[in-house]
N, C-alpha and C positions, 0 to 999 in steps of 0.2 A: 399411605392408601394409593391403589392404583387409580389414574386418572380415566375416568369412563367414556367420557364423551367431549370431543372436540366440536364446538359448533362455529363454521366460518359464516361471516355475514359481509358480504361487498355493500359498500356504502359509497354513493355518489350524492352529494348534496342532500342529504338527509337529517340536516340538523334538528327537525323538528320530531322525528322518529327514534332516535338514537336512545333517549332516555326512556321511553315508553316500551320499546322491544326487550332493552335490558330488564327493566322490571317485571316484565311479562315472565322471561327466562327464569330470573331468579324465583318466582313464585311457583312456575310450575317444575322446576329441577331441583328443588331445595333439598330433597333426598338423594341425589347423584352428584357423585364428584366430577365437576366440569370445568371447561374452560371456554370462554367465547373470543373469538379471533375476528376483530373487527379489520376489514381492510378499506382505508380510505382511499378511495380510487381518483384523487387528483381532484377534490371537491374544491368549489370556488366559494361556497357559503361557511357558516360556521360549524359544519361537522368535524373540523379537526378540533375545535375547542371544545365541543361537547365529548369527543372521544378522550381528549386530555382529562377532563374532569372526570370521567367515569374510571380511567386507569388510576387516577390520583385515590379515588376513593375506594376500590377494589382491585389491588394489585394481585389477589390470591386468583381471581376468576378472568380478569379481563387482560387481553394483549391487544395492542394497537399495532398495524403496518400501515404508514402512508406511503403513497406513491409520489413520485415527482411530476407526475400529470396523470390526465385520464388514460388508462390503458384499455378500460372495458371489463365487464362484469367476468369474462371468462377468466383473463389474467389474473382478476382479483381472488377468484376461486382457486387457482392454481398456487399463489402466494398463500394463502392460507391452509391451503393442504399442506404446503412445505412445512410451515411452521407448526402444524397440529401434532398432538402426542398421544391422543386417547386411543382407547380400544376401538370408538366407535368414531366416525367422523360425519357431521351433519352440514347441510348447506341450507341457509334461509334466507329470504330477502329482508331488507331493514325496513321496509315500509307498513308492516304489519297486516299486510294483505296475506301473508301466510301466518296462521297463529301458532306461534311456540307450544300451545297445549298439544299438539299434534306429534312433537318430539318424544314425550313419554310414552305414546303408544307406538311409535316406530322403535324406539330404546327397548321396550319390553318384548316385542314381537322377535327382534334381533336375538335376544338373551334368550327366548325360550325355544328358536328354531335354528338351531346350527346349519341346517341344511340351505339355508338361505344366505346370500352374500350381501345384499343391499335390500332397502325399502324405498320405493320412488312413489311420491305422491302425484295422483292423477286428479284433474280440477272437475270436481261435480257440478257446482254450480259456481256463476260468477255473480257480483254485485254490481251494478252501474256500468254494465259493459255495452258496446254500440253493437247493431247488428252486424256492420261492416267488418267489426274485428271478430266476430264469433264464424262469419262466413270465411274470411281470410285464414282464420285458425284451421278450420276444418278443410278448407283448400289448400293448405301449405302441407298438413299430414298426408293428404290422398297424394299429392302430386310428388312429393319426396319417398313415399313408399314404392310410387309406380316406377320412379326412375332410379332409387337406390337400392342395393343388394343388402345394405343394413336397414333392419326393421326397426320404425319409430313407433313408440307406442301412442295412441292417440291422446292428447290432453296431458301427456306427461310433462313434468315441470323439473327445474333445478332443484325443488325441495325434495330433498332425501337424505338418507342415512345410511352408512355402509361400513364394512369391515376393512380391516389394514391391507386385505388382498386386493381390493378395490382401489383403496387409495393409491397403492403401490403402482397399479396399472395404469392408472390416470396420471400420475406424476413421470411414468416413464415414457409418455407420449409429449414430445417436446416442441411441436410444431408452434410457431407463432400465431397463424391463423386458427383460433382455438373456437370449436362449436360445441359446447358442453354436451348439448343433448345429442349430438351425434356420438361424442366420446364414450359417454357411460353407454351408450347403445351397441356400440361397436365393439366395446371390450368383452361382452357378454356378462358371464356369473348368472346364477339364479337369483331373481327379482320377485319381489312382492309388490305389487301395486295396492295401494290403498287409496281412497277418495277422500277428497278435502273441498271444504267451501272456501272459495277465496272472498276474502273482505273487502270493505272499500279501503282505500289508502288513508291511513291515519292524518298524515301531513304531506303538504307539498304536492307537486303535479308527477305525474309518470314520465319517465325518461324516454318512454317507448313511443315516439309517434308514428305515423303512417310511413314516413321515409325510414325511419331505423328499424320497424318491422320489415319491412320491404327489403332492406338490404340484408338483415339478419337471414331472412328467409333464402334470398339468392346465396348467401355465404354458405348457407346450409346444405343446399342442393350441388352447389359446385364442389363443396368440401367431400361430400360422401357420393358423387355419383359422375360417371363420364358420358352419361347418356346425353346431355347437351351439346358436347362435342360430335358425337356420332350423329344425331339430329342434324346440326349444321352441315355437315358432309352431307347426309342425304338429302337435304333441302337445295343445298348448292348444286347438286347432280340433276336433281329431278328440274328445278328451274334453268337450268343451264341447256337441258335438253327441250323442253317447252318452250324456252325462248328462241332457241335456233330453228325449232318448227314453224312457230309463229312468225318469225322474221322471214322467212323463205317464203311462207304463205303470203305474207303483207307485201312481199317484194313482188310476186307474182301478179297478184290482186292490182296491186299499184300500176304496174306496167300496162294491165289490161283495160282499167278504168281511166288512166291517165290523168289523174288528178295528182298535182303537185304537193297540194295542202295536207291530203290523206297521208301521202308518204313522210311528210316532215313531222306530223302528229304519231303516226305509227313508230318512229324512229326513238322520238323524244319520251315516249309511252315505254317503250322496250327496254332504253336505258335506265329510265328512272326504276322502273320494276325491278330488273336485274341488279342495278347499283343498289337498291335498297336492301336487297337479301344479303349481298355480299358485305354489306355494312354490319347487318345483324350477326353475321356468322364470323366476321371478324371481331365484333363485340364479344361473342361468347370464347372465342379462342383467347382473346386478349385477357380476359378476366382469369384464366387458366394460367395463362404467362405471368401475369402480374403476382399471383398469389406463389409461383414457383420462384419467382424474382426475389420475393419478400424471404422466403424460406432459405434462399441461397446465401442471403446476407448472414445468416444465423445471429441477428440481432436479440436480446434477452428479451423474454415474454413479458418482462416488467422491470421497473427501476425503483427501488425504496429510497425515499428521502429520508426518512425516521422510523426507526423500530423501537415499541415500548413492549417488551416482553419479559 
């Protein structure tokens, strides 16, 4: 019988969720020939032990890839897709915030609508989310759509299902600096957007704190837009001209007034202003240079410690 569906589940410190999500998948997909590919992304808790138990109990459906260390969710998705063999591939989180019951709706839609290549789930409602995360998420999509030529769907998640042609397109992009939301938007294809309710995490704590969310947003913007570089150049030119004009004005006024203290304060203020702008611009350029530096090393996207397939 042809394998219909491959489900990729990245897992980092999800020992309390593994059994629950596997039970839910079995319950919802009992009439579909499927496989579940768990990618243990360098977990330091008992996630590997729980995955070993699942594999021994159900080798027909369960595959496990264990990384040598934490390489990130995007690398885990890539590794799972490389191993997937199903007619369709799906990506879902391990924490039960994305309910596996939606998988059957996505599967049925693709089966009945050949003109669509993938189904992407967009967030309708969230439970127990802070006001700052809501504002931050909204601001991120507005900023990245303003700066990038690639269109990002508001509230679209990595929770999606797609055909072989989409999988092959994703795997053809070999960059180490991976931003899955950008990759799935950049490759195109006909996409059906469906809404889903985000549930509360079943067990454990979220791995995406403010710092990681901010870093992820910056990576997304710098991966899919060169506008920050243009802004840095423009700001540098504007402030250089403004600084020069102000400096001439300050010198003339100081000579007329004859106040040495004013001369000193004007000089210090000008140096601090221009120096601060320069450092900001250098930081933006440095971010792009660092990404280029990493890519030129041609390091692997991930390293496998153990594979159970």
